[in-house]
C-alpha positions in Angstrom: 12.8 55.8 16.4 13.6 56.2 12.7 16.3 53.5 13.0 13.8 51.2 14.7 11.2 51.6 11.9 14.0 51.2 9.3 15.1 48.0 10.9 11.5 46.8 11.1 11.1 47.4 7.4 14.3 45.5 6.7 13.0 42.7 8.9 9.7 42.6 7.0 11.5 42.5 3.7 13.6 39.6 4.9 10.3 37.7 5.4 9.4 38.1 1.7 9.9 35.5 -1.0 9.8 36.4 -4.7 8.8 34.0 -7.5 7.4 31.4 -5.2 5.7 28.7 -7.4 2.1 28.0 -6.3 0.2 24.7 -6.2 -3.5 24.9 -5.8 -6.4 22.6 -5.0 -10.1 23.3 -4.4 -9.8 23.0 -0.6 -7.7 24.9 2.1 -4.6 23.3 3.5 -6.2 22.2 6.8 -8.7 20.0 4.8 -6.2 18.3 2.5 -3.3 17.6 4.9 -3.2 14.3 6.8 -3.0 13.6 10.5 0.7 14.2 10.4 0.4 17.6 8.8 1.7 16.4 5.4 0.2 16.1 1.9 1.4 13.4 -0.5 1.3 14.7 -4.1 1.7 13.1 -7.6 2.5 16.0 -9.9 1.8 15.2 -13.6 0.4 18.4 -15.0 3.1 20.3 -17.1 2.9 23.4 -14.8 3.4 21.3 -11.7 6.2 19.2 -13.2 7.9 22.6 -13.9 7.2 23.5 -10.3 9.1 20.4 -9.2 12.0 21.3 -11.5 12.2 24.8 -10.0 12.3 23.6 -6.3 14.6 20.6 -6.9 18.0 20.8 -5.1 20.7 21.7 -5.5 19.5 24.9 -7.2 16.0 24.9 -5.7 15.0 25.5 -2.1 12.4 22.6 -2.0 9.8 25.2 -1.0 6.6 26.2 -2.8 3.3 27.7 -1.8 0.0 26.0 -1.3 -3.3 27.9 -1.7 -6.8 26.8 -2.3 -8.1 28.2 -5.6 -10.3 30.8 -4.0 -7.2 32.4 -2.3 -5.0 32.5 -5.4 -5.2 36.3 -5.8 -3.5 39.4 -4.4 -3.9 39.5 -0.6 -4.9 35.8 -0.6 -3.6 33.6 2.1 -1.6 30.4 1.8 0.9 28.0 3.4 4.6 27.8 2.6 5.4 24.1 2.3 8.6 22.1 1.9 8.8 19.1 -0.4 10.4 15.9 0.8 10.9 12.4 -0.7 10.9 13.7 -4.2 10.9 10.9 -6.8 10.8 11.4 -10.6 8.9 8.6 -12.4 10.6 9.8 -15.7 12.4 12.9 -16.8 9.1 14.4 -18.0 7.2 13.5 -14.9 5.1 12.5 -13.0 6.9 13.5 -9.8 5.9 12.2 -6.4 6.6 14.1 -3.2 5.4 14.8 0.3 4.6 18.4 1.3 4.9 19.6 4.9 3.6 23.0 6.1 6.1 25.5 7.4 4.5 29.0 7.7 1.5 31.0 6.6 1.9 33.8 3.9 0.0 36.6 2.2 0.2 37.1 -1.6 1.6 40.5 -2.5 1.5 40.0 -6.3 1.0 37.3 -8.9 2.3 36.5 -12.3 2.0 33.4 -14.6 4.5 31.4 -16.6 3.4 29.5 -19.7 4.9 26.0 -19.5 3.2 24.2 -22.3 0.7 25.4 -24.9 -2.9 24.5 -24.3 -2.2 23.8 -20.6 -2.8 26.0 -17.6 0.2 28.2 -16.7 2.2 28.0 -13.5 1.5 30.8 -11.0 4.4 32.5 -9.4 3.8 34.8 -6.4 5.6 37.4 -4.4 4.6 36.6 -0.8 5.0 38.0 2.7 5.5 35.4 5.4 3.3 35.9 8.4 4.5 35.7 11.9 2.2 35.0 14.9 1.8 38.8 15.5 0.5 39.2 11.9 -1.9 36.3 12.2 -3.2 37.6 15.5 -4.3 40.8 13.8 -6.3 39.0 11.2 -9.9 38.3 12.1 -11.2 34.8 11.6 -11.8 34.0 7.9 -15.5 34.3 7.0 -15.5 31.6 4.3 -15.1 28.6 6.6 -17.7 26.2 7.7 -21.0 27.5 9.1 -20.8 25.5 12.3 -18.6 28.2 13.8 -19.7 31.2 15.8 -19.2 34.3 13.6 -20.4 36.9 16.0 -18.6 40.1 16.9 -16.1 38.2 19.1 -16.2 37.6 22.8 -14.4 40.0 25.2 -12.5 37.0 26.7 -11.6 33.4 25.8 -12.9 32.2 29.2 -16.2 30.4 29.0 -15.4 29.4 25.4 -14.5 26.2 23.5 -12.1 26.1 20.6 -12.2 23.0 18.4 -11.0 21.7 15.0 -13.1 19.9 12.5 -13.7 17.0 14.8 -15.8 19.2 17.1 -16.2 19.4 20.9 -14.6 16.6 22.8 -12.0 15.7 20.1 -8.9 17.4 21.5 -10.9 20.6 22.0 -9.7 23.4 24.3 -12.0 24.5 27.0 -11.3 27.7 28.9 -12.8 28.5 32.3 -11.6 31.0 34.9 -11.6 28.1 37.4 -9.3 26.1 35.0 -8.5 25.2 31.4 -8.4 21.7 30.0 -8.3 19.6 26.8 -11.3 17.4 26.2 -11.2 13.9 24.7 -14.7 13.0 25.8 -16.1 12.4 22.3 -16.0 8.9 20.9 -14.2 10.3 17.8 -11.1 10.8 20.0 -10.4 7.1 19.4 -8.8 8.1 16.1 -5.8 9.4 18.2 -3.0 7.0 19.0 -3.1 5.5 22.5 -0.7 6.6 25.2 2.7 4.8 25.2 1.5 2.2 27.6 -1.6 1.3 25.5 -4.2 3.1 27.5 -6.5 5.8 26.2 -6.1 9.5 27.1 -8.4 10.7 29.9 -11.7 12.4 29.2 -10.3 15.7 30.4 -6.6 16.8 30.7 -6.0 19.9 32.7 -3.5 22.6 31.6 -0.8 23.2 34.3 0.3 26.7 35.2 -2.2 28.4 32.7 -1.9 32.1 32.0 -3.7 34.4 29.7 -2.5 37.9 28.6 -5.5 39.9 27.3 -3.2 42.5 25.8 -1.5 40.2 23.5 -4.4 37.7 23.5 -1.9 34.9 24.4 -2.6 31.8 26.4 0.2 29.6 27.8 0.1 26.4 29.6 1.6 22.9 29.7 0.4 19.3 30.0 2.3 16.5 31.6 1.7 13.0 30.3 2.5 10.0 32.6 2.7 7.6 30.9 4.2 9.5 28.0 2.3 10.1 24.7 4.1 9.7 21.4 7.4 9.6 23.2 6.9 12.9 25.1 6.1 13.6 28.8 5.8 17.4 28.6 3.7 19.3 26.1 4.0 23.1 26.1 1.2 25.2 24.6 1.3 28.8 23.4 -1.9 30.0 21.7 -2.3 33.5 20.1 -5.9 34.4 19.4 -7.2 36.4 16.5 -8.3 40.0 17.0 -12.0 38.9 17.2 -11.1 35.9 19.4 -12.8 33.6 16.9 -9.8 31.4 16.2 -6.4 30.4 17.4 -4.3 32.3 14.8 -0.7 31.5 15.9 1.5 29.9 18.5 2.7 26.3 18.8 2.6 23.0 20.7 6.1 21.8 21.7 6.5 18.2 22.8 9.7 17.5 24.7 10.8 14.0 23.8 12.4 11.5 26.1 16.2 11.2 25.7 16.0 7.6 24.7 13.5 8.2 22.0 16.2 9.0 19.4 16.0 11.8 16.8 15.3 15.5 17.5 14.7 16.4 21.2 11.6 18.4 20.4 8.6 18.1 18.1 6.8 21.4 17.3 3.5 21.8 15.5 2.1 25.3 14.8 -1.3 26.8 15.0 -2.4 28.1 11.6 -0.1 25.7 9.7 -0.6 22.2 11.2 -3.4 22.9 13.7 -6.6 24.8 13.0 -8.9 25.7 15.9 -11.9 28.0 15.9 -14.4 29.1 18.6 -17.3 26.7 18.8 -20.8 27.7 19.8 -21.5 26.1 23.1 -24.2 23.4 23.1 -26.2 22.6 20.0 -25.9 24.8 16.9 -28.5 27.5 16.4 -30.6 29.7 18.6 -33.9 28.3 20.0 -35.8 30.4 17.5 -33.8 28.9 14.6 -34.4 25.4 15.8 -38.1 26.1 16.3 -38.3 27.3 12.7 -36.5 24.2 11.5 -39.0 22.0 13.4 -41.9 24.0 11.9 -40.5 23.5 8.4 -40.3 19.8 9.0 -44.0 19.6 9.6 -44.0 19.7 13.5 -47.0 21.5 14.9 -46.4 24.9 16.6 -47.2 23.7 20.1 -45.0 20.6 19.7 -42.1 22.7 18.4 -42.3 25.2 21.2 -42.5 22.3 23.7 -39.4 20.7 22.2 -37.4 23.9 22.5 -38.6 24.5 26.1 -38.0 20.9 27.2 -34.5 20.9 25.6 -33.6 24.1 27.5 -35.1 23.2 30.8 -34.2 19.5 30.8 -37.4 18.5 32.7 -38.5 14.9 32.3 -41.2 12.6 33.4 -41.1 9.0 34.6 -40.3 6.3 32.1 -42.1 3.1 31.4 -39.7 0.2 31.3 -39.9 -3.4 30.1 -37.4 -6.2 29.7 -35.9 -6.9 26.3 -35.3 -10.5 25.0 -31.7 -10.4 26.2 -32.8 -9.6 29.8 -32.2 -5.9 30.1 -34.8 -3.3 31.1 -35.4 -0.8 28.4 -38.0 1.9 27.6 -40.9 0.5 25.6 -41.4 3.8 23.9 -39.9 7.3 24.2 -41.4 9.6 26.8 -42.7 13.0 25.7 -39.5 14.6 26.9 -37.4 12.1 24.9 -39.5 12.6 21.8 -38.9 16.4 22.1 -35.2 15.7 22.6 -35.1 13.6 19.4 -37.0 16.3 17.4 -34.6 19.0 18.8 -31.5 16.9 17.8 -32.8 16.2 14.3 -33.6 19.8 13.7 -30.2 20.9 14.9 -28.5 18.4 12.6 -30.4 19.8 9.7 -29.2 23.3 10.6 -25.6 22.2 10.8 -24.9 22.1 7.1 -22.6 19.7 5.2 -19.5 20.2 7.5 -21.5 20.9 10.6 -20.8 19.8 14.0 -23.9 19.7 15.9 -22.1 16.8 17.6 -23.9 17.7 20.8 -27.2 16.8 19.0 -25.7 13.5 17.7 -24.4 12.7 21.2 -27.9 13.2 22.6 -29.3 10.8 20.0 -26.5 8.3 20.7 -27.3 8.2 24.4 -31.0 7.7 23.7 -30.3 4.9 21.1 -28.1 3.0 23.5 -28.8 1.2 26.8 -30.5 1.8 29.2 -32.9 3.6 26.8 -32.4 1.8 23.5 -35.0 3.9 21.8 -35.8 2.8 18.3 -36.9 6.4 17.4 -33.4 7.7 18.3 -31.8 5.0 16.2 -34.0 5.8 13.3 -33.2 9.5 13.7 -29.4 8.7 13.6 -30.0 6.7 10.4 -31.9 9.6 8.9 -29.1 12.0 9.7 -26.5 9.5 8.2 -28.5 9.5 4.9 -28.3 13.2 4.6 -24.8 14.1 5.8 -21.9 14.8 3.3 -19.2 12.4 2.5 -16.5 14.2 4.4 -18.7 15.3 7.3 -17.3 14.8 10.8 -21.0 14.5 11.8 -21.2 11.3 9.6 -18.3 9.7 11.5 -19.9 10.5 14.8 -23.3 9.0 13.7 -21.6 5.9 12.4 -19.8 5.4 15.7 -23.1 5.9 17.6 -24.9 3.3 15.5 -22.2 0.7 15.8 -22.2 1.2 19.6 -25.9 0.9 19.7 -26.0 -2.3 17.6 -23.2 -3.9 19.6 -25.1 -3.9 22.9 -27.2 -6.9 23.8 -28.3 -5.7 27.2 -26.9 -8.8 28.9 -23.4 -8.8 30.4 -22.8 -12.5 29.6 -23.9 -12.1 26.0 -21.8 -8.9 25.6 -18.8 -10.8 26.9 -19.3 -13.6 24.4 -19.8 -11.0 21.6 -16.5 -9.3 22.6 -14.7 -12.7 22.6 -16.0 -13.4 19.1 -14.8 -10.0 17.7 -11.3 -10.6 19.2 -11.1 -14.0 17.6 -12.1 -12.4 14.3 -9.3 -9.8 14.7 -6.8 -12.6 15.4 -8.1 -14.4 12.2 -9.1 -17.4 14.2 -12.2 -17.9 12.1 -13.3 -21.4 13.1 -13.1 -20.4 16.8 -15.0 -17.1 16.0 -17.7 -19.1 14.2 -18.2 -21.4 17.2 -18.4 -18.4 19.5 -21.0 -16.5 17.4 -22.9 -19.8 16.8 -23.2 -20.1 20.6 -24.3 -16.5 20.9 -27.1 -16.7 18.3 -28.4 -19.8 20.0 -28.7 -18.1 23.4 -29.6 -14.6 22.1 -31.5 -15.0 18.8 -32.9 -11.5 19.1 -29.4 -9.9 19.1 -29.0 -8.8 15.5 -25.3 -8.0 15.6 -24.6 -11.6 16.6 -26.1 -12.8 13.3 -24.3 -10.0 11.5 -20.9 -11.0 12.9 -21.4 -14.7 12.2 -22.4 -13.8 8.6 -19.0 -12.0 8.3 -17.1 -15.0 9.5 -19.1 -17.4 7.2 -18.3 -15.0 4.2 -14.6 -15.0 5.1 -14.7 -18.8 5.1 -16.3 -18.9 1.7 -19.7 -20.2 2.9 -21.7 -17.5 1.1 -25.1 -19.3 1.2 -25.0 -19.6 5.0 -23.8 -16.0 5.3 -26.8 -14.8 3.3 -29.1 -16.8 5.6 -27.6 -15.0 8.7 -27.8 -11.6 7.0 -31.5 -12.1 6.5 -31.9 -13.0 10.2 -30.1 -9.8 11.2 -32.1 -7.6 8.7 -35.3 -9.0 10.0 -34.3 -7.5 13.3 -32.6 -4.4 12.0 -33.9 -3.7 8.4 -31.6 -0.6 7.9 -28.4 -2.3 9.0 -26.2 -1.0 6.1 -23.4 -3.3 7.0 -25.6 -6.4 6.6 -27.1 -5.2 3.4 -23.7 -4.6 1.9 -22.4 -8.0 3.1 -25.4 -9.8 1.7 -24.8 -8.1 -1.7 -21.1 -9.1 -1.7 -22.2 -12.7 -0.9 -24.7 -12.8 -3.8 -22.0 -11.4 -6.1 -19.6 -14.2 -5.1 -22.3 -16.7 -6.0 -22.8 -15.0 -9.4 -26.3 -13.8 -8.5 -25.9 -10.3 -10.0 -29.6 -9.1 -9.8 -29.8 -9.9 -6.0 -26.4 -8.5 -5.4 -27.3 -5.2 -7.1 -30.6 -5.0 -5.1 -28.8 -5.4 -1.8 -26.0 -3.0 -2.6 -28.5 -0.4 -3.8 -30.4 -0.8 -0.5 -27.2 -0.4 1.5 -26.4 2.8 -0.5 -29.9 4.2 0.1 -29.3 3.9 3.9 -25.7 5.0 3.9 -24.8 6.8 0.6 -21.1 7.2 1.5 -19.9 3.6 2.0 -16.8 3.6 -0.2 -16.8 -0.2 -0.8 -20.5 -0.2 -1.8 -20.0 2.8 -4.1 -17.1 1.0 -5.8 -19.1 -2.2 -6.3 -22.0 -0.3 -7.7 -19.8 1.6 -10.1 -18.1 -1.7 -11.1 -21.5 -3.3 -11.7 -22.6 -0.3 -13.8 -19.5 -0.3 -15.9 -19.7 -4.1 -16.4 -23.2 -3.7 -17.7 -22.0 -0.9 -20.1 -19.2 -3.1 -21.3 -21.6 -6.0 -22.0 -24.0 -3.7 -23.9 -21.7 -1.4 -25.8 -18.2 -3.0 -25.9 -18.7 -6.7 -26.3 -20.5 -6.6 -29.6 -17.8 -4.4 -31.2 -15.1 -6.6 -29.7 -16.7 -9.7 -31.2 -16.8 -8.1 -34.7 -13.2 -7.1 -34.5 -12.0 -10.4 -33.2 -13.8 -12.2 -36.0 -12.2 -9.9 -38.5 -8.7 -10.6 -37.1 -9.3 -14.3 -36.9 -10.3 -14.4 -40.6 -6.9 -12.7 -41.2 -8.6 -9.6 -42.6 -7.6 -6.0 -41.9 -10.3 -4.0 -40.2 -12.9 -2.6 -42.5 -13.4 1.2 -42.3 -16.9 0.7 -40.9 -15.5 -1.5 -38.1 -13.1 1.0 -36.6 -14.2 4.6 -37.0 -11.5 7.3 -36.4 -12.6 10.2 -34.2 -11.5 13.5 -32.7 -11.4 12.0 -29.2 -8.6 9.4 -29.4 -5.2 8.9 -31.0 -2.2 6.7 -30.3 1.1 5.3 -31.6 3.3 2.3 -30.9 7.1 1.7 -30.8 8.7 -1.8 -30.4 11.3 -1.6 -27.7 14.8 -3.0 -28.2 15.5 -5.6 -25.5 18.7 -7.0 -24.1 19.7 -10.3 -25.5 18.9 -12.2 -22.3 15.4 -10.7 -22.0 12.6 -12.9 -23.3 9.6 -11.9 -25.3 8.7 -8.6 -26.9 8.0 -5.2 -25.5 6.0 -2.4 -27.0 5.8 1.3 -25.9 2.4 3.0 -26.4 1.6 6.7 -26.3 -2.1 7.7 -26.3 -4.2 10.8 -26.1 -7.9 11.2 -25.2 -9.3 14.7 -25.6 -12.6 16.4 -25.3 -13.1 18.7 -28.3 -13.4 22.4 -27.5 -16.7 22.6 -29.2 -18.2 20.0 -26.9 -21.1 21.0 -24.7 -20.3 18.5 -21.8 -17.5 17.1 -19.8 -16.5 13.5 -20.6 -15.5 10.7 -18.3 -13.9 7.4 -19.3 -15.7 4.2 -18.2 -13.6 1.4 -19.8 -11.2 0.6 -22.6 -10.6 -2.5 -24.7 -7.6 -3.8 -26.5 -7.4 -6.5 -29.2 -4.1 -7.9 -30.4 -3.2 -10.1 -33.4 0.1 -12.0 -33.3 2.2 -12.7 -36.4 1.3 -16.3 -36.0 -2.4 -15.4 -36.4 -3.3 -15.8 -32.7 -5.9 -13.2 -31.5 -6.5 -12.2 -27.9 -8.3 -9.3 -26.2 -9.0 -7.8 -22.8 -11.1 -5.0 -21.3 -10.0 -2.6 -18.6 -12.6 -0.7 -16.5 -11.5 2.8 -15.4 -13.0 3.3 -12.0 -12.4 5.9 -9.2 -9.1 7.6 -9.6 -8.3 5.7 -12.8 -11.3 7.4 -14.6 -10.3 10.2 -16.9 -12.5 13.3 -16.5 -12.1 16.1 -19.1 -13.8 19.4 -19.6 -14.3 20.8 -23.2 -10.8 21.6 -24.6 -8.9 19.4 -22.2 -6.8 16.4 -23.0 -5.3 13.4 -21.2 -2.0 12.0 -22.5 -0.7 8.8 -21.1 1.8 6.0 -22.0 2.6 2.5 -21.0 4.7 -0.6 -21.9 3.2 -3.9 -23.0 5.2 -7.1 -22.5 4.1 -10.2 -24.5 5.5 -13.6 -25.3 5.0 -13.5 -29.1 5.5 -10.9 -31.8 2.5 -8.7 -32.6 1.2 -7.8 -36.0 -1.7 -5.5 -35.4 -3.7 -4.0 -32.6 -7.1 -2.3 -32.2 -8.5 -0.5 -29.2 -11.4 1.7 -28.1 -12.7 3.7 -25.1 -16.2 3.9 -23.6 -17.0 7.5 -22.6 -19.8 9.1 -20.7 -20.8 12.6 -22.0 -23.6 14.1 -20.0 -26.4 11.4 -20.2 -25.0 9.9 -23.4 -22.7 6.9 -23.7 -20.0 7.2 -26.5 -18.0 4.3 -28.0 -14.9 5.9 -29.6 -12.2 4.0 -31.4 -8.4 4.4 -31.5 -7.1 4.2 -35.1 -6.0 0.6 -35.9 -2.2 0.1 -35.4 0.1 -2.0 -37.6 2.8 -3.1 -35.2 4.9 -5.2 -37.5 7.6 -3.1 -39.1 7.0 -0.1 -36.8 10.1 2.0 -35.8 12.0 0.4 -32.9 13.4 2.5 -30.1 15.9 1.9 -27.3 15.3 2.8 -23.6 16.8 6.3 -23.6 14.6 7.2 -26.5 11.6 5.7 -24.7 12.2 8.1 -21.8 12.4 11.0 -24.2 9.1 10.0 -25.8 7.5 9.7 -22.4 8.0 13.3 -21.5 4.7 15.2 -21.2 2.8 11.9 -20.8 1.6 10.2 -17.6 3.3 6.8 -17.3 0.6 4.3 -16.1 3.0 1.3 -15.8 3.9 -1.9 -17.5 1.3 -4.6 -18.4 3.0 -8.0 -18.6 1.0 -10.7 -20.3 3.8 -13.2 -20.7 2.5 -15.4 -17.9 -0.7 -16.0 -19.8 -0.3 -19.0 -22.0 -2.2 -17.6 -25.0 -0.2 -14.4 -25.0 
């Protein structure tokens, strides 16, 4: 017995790693990894560039730890990852790599290592790797999304559903004593690749030879795919459940690949590292009492709230009143009392679900009522209301979007639907004139079908016929006033015609309906920055250009030095066969430690004067990932190379910053480039260390430059 425990201790120690460098983001591994279980990273902070040095072969193991910030402490949990495809942009960074999860770990102790003054230190951890038996002893984490059942745990897995963030019906596991199966019934399952013959997975796929050991809380089963899926005919499952049965804590899915597929014979993904499944509350989220309270808070009368709950639970219904829509299909003229209660129930459930919530059953109920044969306007409006209030990353948002596009794509007439499908296929094949003819025929025979007008507008826009596209958008919006796709498209068309005010109005309307349309957000940000440039940057640029053109050095009042910005320039020695001139710039933007607010860059401008007296300038908006965001005391150091066709004498620059509600116009010190110290390429690489290299800007193709 003593020998057994001694060997067990030795085995445990062999699963420990000392001085494991840690990388942290604000979200857990399962939320940042992609569909392949990997995380592409661009490491530029000094601490993480040092992390890359430590793990780089041949001396390094290529392994480091990933934790979300809230778990970076003793007894915190993380994932051991392996770095692949490491690429150094320069000797001082940044470093690009792809991280793949290997195994879960628990932090035993932590220490820090200062890499560069005024920058956060690198965390090094002593960790214990966790095997499936360890993970099965750990109860489900209590800090995850509120959509999951956090009760005391069920006595058995049977009768339960285990799902990942997509929710029920998106490769969710359903356990029943009469059989266990994987469900692909939700429309979101379309994100998965098709089977190898191009067909979709069935709505339900039964496990073969399923067994469950309640002592070890282990389920085993297999699935045979014919045709194969992702090159594999047989998928074996082993699931080890947590002590409270609220999550699948360990185990694996092993796909046995066909011999002719090439590569490794097996592909293994692990629960807790690549796959994250939790027990899902059956049906809509929340107890009847909780939903009733939500209905009351939204202003529904007590009697109606109680009737909604009762009807949703009993499923009783009364006869519907049908009429014929303009496309020839019989639909409900208005929702029945039962349907109205269903809609109220579903909206209340969606409000209870929270930002990552899954009340996908509620959304599915609304989806069915918004589509044929019901086509209830009230259900469609309820979906649009939910869309407006969901978070950007919500799985509920994707489900609502899918439901709305399905609803809008139904005319109610088989002939019209066939014509509509033909037009979409022609669009995908980029046969735009044929698609235009098809949709023109459709709007002629089905003028009340809003999506026909919408699709023809898309084709017209792609052909550059923006006025006609706007005309079709207005037709579609007269039928579907909250069609966010049409609102956005009309805004883009107005922008192409230079009609900025109309474009802004349409884009803002689209954003008010669907706040998380990335393209619309980018266009609105672009428009806002352009307005700031016109108001704040352009007058200063004109003054500096006039000063340069008069061959005057900048007056002290024209360029005002500040604590926010500094830079320096070095002419680069080129090989004899290279044409033009090259200049290497290093710049720093900082937020002083005594500042009360964060700062965010909006745009930069550059003005250059050649030795021949020629002056030219350009502005560069910084949008999305290009925007620099700094807290008080933080700084951003970056460098780049400028290639031009003439020798430069002087250069001025500035940056437009947002600080709280204020807009700041800060100047870089004016540079004299003629006579500056020249450097060769090896020295350029040395000077770039500790700076983010943003690339080379080549202006030689421009005639004036």
